[in-house]
C-alpha positions as CSV (number, residue, x, y, z in Angstrom):
1,M,170.7,142.0,39.4
2,V,168.2,144.8,38.6
3,Y,169.0,147.6,36.3
4,E,166.9,150.6,37.2
5,V,167.6,152.3,33.9
6,N,169.3,151.0,30.7
7,P,170.0,154.0,28.5
8,S,170.6,153.8,24.7
9,S,172.5,157.0,24.1
10,H,171.8,156.8,20.3
11,P,171.0,154.1,17.8
12,H,174.5,153.2,16.5
13,K,175.8,149.7,16.8
14,D,178.7,150.6,19.0
15,H,176.3,152.0,21.6
16,I,173.5,149.5,21.5
17,G,175.2,146.3,20.4
18,G,175.1,144.5,23.8
19,L,171.8,145.8,25.0
20,E,169.8,142.8,23.8
21,T,172.0,140.6,25.9
22,V,171.4,142.9,28.9
23,L,167.6,142.6,28.4
24,S,167.9,138.8,28.2
25,N,170.0,138.3,31.2
26,Y,169.0,141.1,33.7
27,R,165.9,142.6,35.0
28,V,165.6,146.0,33.5
29,R,162.9,148.3,34.8
30,A,163.3,151.2,32.4
31,F,164.8,151.8,29.0
32,W,165.8,155.3,27.8
33,D,165.9,155.9,24.1
34,S,167.1,159.1,22.3
35,S,164.0,158.9,20.0
36,F,166.2,159.3,16.9
37,R,164.9,156.5,14.6
38,H,167.6,154.6,12.6
39,E,166.7,151.9,10.2
40,I,169.4,149.4,11.1
41,P,168.5,145.8,12.0
42,I,170.2,145.8,15.4
43,Y,168.2,148.8,16.5
44,Q,164.9,147.4,15.2
45,N,165.6,144.0,16.9
46,L,166.3,145.9,20.2
47,L,163.0,147.8,20.0
48,D,161.2,144.5,19.3
49,K,162.9,142.9,22.3
50,I,161.8,145.8,24.5
51,D,158.2,145.4,23.2
52,V,158.3,141.7,24.4
53,H,159.2,142.8,27.9
54,S,156.0,144.5,29.0
55,D,157.5,145.2,32.4
56,V,160.2,147.5,30.9
57,R,159.1,151.2,30.9
58,F,160.2,152.8,27.6
59,S,161.0,156.5,27.9
60,L,162.3,159.3,25.6
61,P,163.9,161.6,28.1
62,K,164.9,165.1,27.0
63,A,167.1,167.9,28.4
64,G,165.8,169.0,31.8
65,Y,164.6,165.6,33.0
66,V,165.9,164.6,36.4
67,M,165.6,161.2,38.1
68,I,166.6,160.5,41.7
69,Q,167.5,157.0,42.7
70,G,168.4,156.9,46.4
71,D,171.5,159.1,46.8
72,V,172.1,159.3,43.0
73,Q,170.8,162.1,40.8
74,I,170.6,161.6,37.1
75,R,170.1,164.8,35.0
76,V,169.5,164.6,31.3
77,L,171.4,167.4,29.5
78,A,170.6,166.4,25.9
79,P,169.1,165.9,23.5
80,Q,167.3,169.2,23.2
81,P,163.8,169.0,21.6
82,I,165.3,170.0,18.2
83,H,167.3,166.8,18.2
84,I,164.3,164.4,17.8
85,A,163.0,161.7,15.5
86,D,162.4,162.7,11.9
87,S,164.8,165.7,12.3
88,S,167.7,166.4,10.0
89,S,170.0,166.0,13.0
90,D,172.6,163.3,13.0
91,A,172.0,160.4,15.4
92,N,175.2,161.5,17.3
93,N,173.7,164.9,18.0
94,A,170.6,163.2,19.3
95,S,172.7,161.3,21.9
96,I,171.3,161.2,25.4
97,V,173.8,163.1,27.5
98,I,173.5,162.5,31.3
99,K,175.1,163.9,34.3
100,L,175.2,161.5,37.3
101,C,175.9,163.1,40.7
102,Y,176.7,161.0,43.8
103,G,178.4,161.7,47.0
104,T,181.9,163.3,47.2
105,H,185.4,162.7,46.0
106,R,188.3,164.4,47.9
107,G,185.8,166.6,49.8
108,K,184.0,167.9,46.6
109,P,180.8,166.7,45.0
110,F,181.3,163.8,42.6
111,S,179.7,163.8,39.2
112,M,180.1,161.9,35.9
113,L,179.2,163.3,32.5
114,L,178.2,160.5,30.1
115,A,178.1,162.1,26.6
116,G,177.3,159.3,24.1
117,D,178.7,160.7,20.8
118,A,177.3,164.2,21.2
119,Q,178.9,166.5,18.5
120,L,179.4,170.3,18.4
121,E,175.8,171.0,17.5
122,S,174.6,169.2,20.7
123,W,177.3,170.8,22.9
124,S,176.4,174.2,21.6
125,Q,172.7,173.6,22.4
126,M,173.6,172.5,25.9
127,L,175.7,175.6,26.6
128,A,173.1,177.9,25.0
129,H,170.5,176.4,27.4
130,Q,173.0,177.0,30.3
131,Q,173.4,173.3,31.1
132,N,176.1,172.7,33.8
133,I,178.5,170.4,32.0
134,R,181.3,170.6,34.6
135,A,182.0,167.1,36.1
136,T,184.6,165.2,38.0
137,V,184.7,162.5,35.3
138,F,183.9,163.0,31.6
139,K,183.2,159.9,29.5
140,F,183.1,160.7,25.8
């Protein structure tokens, strides 16, 4: 199995704990990171593992980035540029928030909003930048 993109919403153990196993057992072409640096061993080990896999494209997507994979559109809604490494923002507010759009459900466009652990500060920024956060499925 090939994973086109393996996102790490933010560097907390409950969001990255299994990603080393994914990298070891599946072919991953791209890895998305929030760019919020966190000095916990599991995060450092994950970054080291990605460095070993030279075929994995490491990216730091920000709000506004759009990726098309066949019939699937992946739009990054957060983090905004203010939620970056070396900022005072909490790792949760630096979460990568993506909206995945694919096909239809009951005759309407289908979308999923995958929010990591985005907090009020991040949601306020998304709304201030007029991000469309409406979705068929919301995963928080």
